[in-house]
C-alpha positions in Angstrom: 69.8 11.7 39.2 68.2 9.6 42.0 64.8 7.9 42.2 64.1 9.8 45.4 64.4 13.1 43.5 61.7 11.9 41.0 59.5 10.8 43.9 59.8 14.3 45.4 59.1 15.9 42.1 55.9 13.9 41.8 54.9 14.7 45.4 55.3 18.4 44.7 52.7 18.0 41.9 50.3 16.6 44.4 50.7 19.2 47.2 52.0 22.3 45.2 53.8 23.3 48.4 57.3 22.7 49.7 56.2 22.8 53.3 53.2 20.4 52.9 55.2 18.1 50.7 58.0 18.0 53.3 55.4 17.4 56.1 53.7 14.5 54.3 56.9 12.8 53.3 58.5 13.4 56.8 61.6 15.2 55.5 62.8 18.7 56.2 61.9 21.5 53.9 65.6 22.5 53.4 66.4 18.9 52.3 63.5 19.0 49.8 64.7 22.3 48.4 68.2 21.0 48.1 67.1 17.9 46.3 65.1 19.9 43.7 67.9 22.4 43.2 70.4 19.6 42.6 68.0 18.1 40.0 67.6 21.5 38.3 71.4 21.9 38.2 71.8 18.4 36.7 69.2 19.1 34.0 70.4 22.6 33.6 66.9 24.1 33.6 64.3 25.5 35.9 61.6 23.0 36.8 59.7 24.9 39.5 58.6 28.4 40.3 56.9 29.7 43.4 54.1 32.3 43.6 51.0 33.2 45.7 49.3 30.0 44.3 52.1 27.8 45.6 54.6 25.7 43.6 54.1 25.8 39.8 55.8 23.7 37.1 57.5 25.3 34.2 57.2 23.8 30.7 60.4 21.9 31.3 59.1 20.9 34.7 55.9 19.5 33.2 57.9 17.4 30.7 60.3 16.2 33.5 57.2 15.3 35.6 55.7 13.2 32.8 58.9 11.3 32.4 59.3 10.9 36.1 56.0 9.2 36.4 56.9 6.9 33.5 60.3 6.0 35.1 58.7 5.3 38.5 56.0 3.2 36.9 58.6 1.1 35.1 60.5 0.7 38.4 57.3 -0.5 40.0 56.8 -3.0 37.2 60.3 -4.4 37.7 59.8 -4.7 41.4 56.5 -6.5 40.8 58.1 -9.0 38.5 60.8 -9.7 41.0 58.3 -10.0 43.8 56.1 -12.5 41.8 59.1 -14.6 40.9 60.1 -14.8 44.5 56.6 -15.8 45.7 55.9 -18.1 42.8 52.5 -16.4 42.1 51.0 -16.6 38.7 47.6 -15.1 39.3 48.3 -11.8 41.1 46.0 -8.8 40.6 47.0 -5.3 41.6 44.2 -2.9 42.0 44.3 0.7 43.2 41.9 3.5 44.4 42.4 7.2 45.0 40.2 7.7 48.1 39.3 6.1 51.4 35.9 5.1 50.0 37.6 3.2 47.2 40.0 1.6 49.5 37.2 0.4 51.8 35.4 -1.1 48.8 38.5 -2.9 47.8 38.9 -4.3 51.4 35.4 -5.6 51.3 36.0 -7.1 47.9 39.0 -9.0 49.2 37.1 -10.4 52.2 34.2 -11.5 49.8 36.4 -13.5 47.4 39.4 -14.7 49.4 37.7 -17.9 50.6 35.8 -18.7 47.4 38.7 -17.9 45.0 42.0 -18.7 46.9 43.9 -18.8 43.6 43.5 -15.1 43.1 46.0 -13.0 45.0 44.9 -9.3 45.3 47.1 -6.4 46.1 45.6 -3.0 46.6 46.8 0.5 47.4 45.5 4.0 47.8 47.3 6.5 45.6 46.6 9.9 44.1 44.6 10.2 40.8 47.6 11.2 38.6 49.8 8.3 39.8 46.9 5.9 39.6 46.1 6.7 36.0 49.8 6.5 35.0 50.3 3.2 36.8 47.2 1.8 35.1 48.3 3.0 31.7 51.8 1.5 32.0 50.7 -1.8 33.6 51.7 -1.3 37.2 48.0 -1.7 38.1 45.5 -4.2 36.5 42.4 -2.4 37.7 41.5 0.8 39.5 38.6 2.5 41.2 38.6 6.3 40.6 36.5 8.7 42.7 35.7 12.0 40.9 34.1 14.9 42.8 32.9 17.5 40.3 30.2 19.8 39.0 30.8 18.5 35.4 31.3 14.7 35.7 30.8 14.0 32.0 33.3 16.6 30.9 35.9 15.5 33.5 35.5 11.9 32.6 35.9 12.6 28.9 39.0 14.7 29.5 40.6 11.9 31.5 39.8 9.3 28.8 41.3 11.5 26.1 44.4 12.3 28.2 45.2 8.8 29.3 43.5 6.7 26.6 41.7 4.7 29.1 38.0 3.8 29.4 36.1 4.9 32.5 33.0 3.0 33.4 30.8 4.6 36.0 29.7 2.3 38.9 27.9 4.8 41.1 26.9 8.5 40.9 25.5 10.4 43.9 25.0 14.0 45.0 27.4 15.7 47.4 26.2 17.6 50.4 27.7 20.3 52.6 28.9 19.1 56.0 28.3 21.6 58.8 28.4 21.7 62.6 25.0 21.6 64.4 26.1 24.9 66.0 26.9 26.6 62.6 25.3 30.0 61.9 23.4 28.4 59.0 21.9 25.7 61.2 18.3 27.0 60.7 18.5 26.7 56.9 16.5 24.0 55.1 18.5 24.7 51.9 21.5 26.9 51.1 22.9 28.9 48.3 26.6 28.3 47.5 27.1 32.1 47.9 25.8 32.0 51.5 28.6 29.5 52.2 31.1 32.0 50.8 31.0 33.9 54.1 32.6 30.9 55.8 35.9 29.1 55.2 36.1 25.7 53.4 38.0 22.7 54.6 38.9 19.4 53.0 40.9 16.2 53.8 40.9 15.3 50.2 42.4 18.2 48.3 43.4 16.0 45.4 39.9 14.7 45.0 38.2 18.0 45.7 40.4 20.1 43.5 37.8 20.3 40.7 35.2 21.5 43.3 37.7 24.1 44.5 38.3 25.3 41.0 34.5 25.6 40.4 34.2 27.6 43.7 37.0 29.9 42.6 35.4 30.5 39.2 32.3 31.7 41.1 34.4 34.2 43.1 35.2 32.3 46.3 38.6 33.6 47.4 39.3 32.0 50.7 42.0 29.3 50.4 40.9 25.8 51.5 42.1 24.6 54.8 43.6 21.2 54.2 43.6 18.5 56.9 45.4 15.2 57.1 42.5 12.7 57.1 38.7 12.4 57.4 38.8 11.9 61.2 40.6 15.2 61.6 38.2 16.9 59.2 35.2 15.7 61.1 36.6 16.9 64.5 37.5 20.2 63.0 34.1 20.8 61.4 32.3 19.8 64.6 34.0 22.7 66.5 34.1 25.5 63.9 32.2 27.4 61.3 34.1 25.7 58.5 32.3 23.6 56.0 33.2 20.6 53.7 31.7 18.5 50.9 30.7 15.0 51.6 29.2 12.2 49.4 25.6 11.3 50.2 26.5 7.8 51.3 28.7 9.2 54.0 25.7 11.0 55.5 24.2 7.7 56.6 27.3 6.9 58.7 26.9 10.1 60.7 23.1 9.8 61.1 23.5 6.3 62.5 25.9 7.7 65.2 24.1 8.5 68.4 26.6 11.3 68.9 26.2 12.8 65.5 27.3 16.5 65.6 26.6 17.4 62.0 24.0 19.0 59.7 23.8 18.3 55.9 22.6 20.8 53.3 22.5 20.5 49.5 23.4 23.7 47.7 20.5 24.7 45.4 22.8 26.4 42.9 25.9 24.2 43.0 25.0 20.7 41.9 28.2 18.8 42.7 28.3 15.0 42.5 30.6 12.2 43.4 31.1 9.3 41.0 33.2 6.1 41.5 34.5 4.8 38.2 36.0 1.4 37.1 39.1 1.4 35.0 41.1 -1.5 33.6 44.2 -2.2 31.6 43.6 -3.8 28.3 45.9 -6.7 29.2 43.8 -7.6 32.2 42.0 -11.0 32.5 38.3 -10.8 31.7 37.2 -13.5 34.2 38.9 -11.7 37.1 37.6 -8.4 36.0 34.0 -9.7 35.8 34.3 -11.2 39.2 35.7 -8.0 40.8 33.2 -5.7 39.1 30.2 -7.9 40.2 31.5 -8.0 43.8 32.0 -4.2 43.9 28.5 -3.5 42.3 26.9 -5.8 44.9 28.7 -4.0 47.7 27.6 -0.6 46.3 24.0 -1.7 46.0 24.1 -3.0 49.6 25.4 0.3 50.8 22.5 2.2 49.2 19.9 0.2 51.2 
């Protein structure tokens, strides 16, 4: 068994597609299939199945996936210890986020405190929600920012707390709007029903973050599969020239409206109250002084962004 096989297994959980996983990891699809088949032979069980919904994990696969995350987190811890020993650092903080918005906040945090608190070394990374929660649980991360896009924020937050035994503290909570081209057939609308949007295809550059919204849409009868793009820039370019639509947090609307070349319209579905929340999470072994400092800086930046 190789660590690469475990990385590939975890990546399949994120993309649920051999082709998309291979594309994002820059390997060939046959090589990915061969690696998974070799892992199944070694474990003498079936880990994955394929159907019209994509790659699905068997019961054995779910168990293997859980252990894979634990092993990779332990490896990360060992690497961190070795790295700290090499650098001679004793006050290193590792903090993660699951979206570009979280990463941008962390970058601003770093710029705010690097001069005033040079003794604090901050490492940050953007990783998917599942990996983020596991790394926080097993100590590979000290702190984390988690963005949740959902129609039932309280229920989803409670489920995450019960599953990972971590406390989520909400920092910001805002409505999400629908992003449309100014040339979209719905451009004359002042408000829109979610069912009117069902006539048009949905796109996202954040399938991991939007998966709860996709599930809610499917529960209402929306059957078109989401079109998944690589990043926000590609999504914006795609929406601007098509009849596709996407969800966008309210704070992102200001960026577009301040652009003289803004090509978009923004509508709030009257019967689909979806919201975006950014949550603060911490490991129980984290240092309270550093945590207070980071949280205060983030909250200040969030308040500044709302003005």
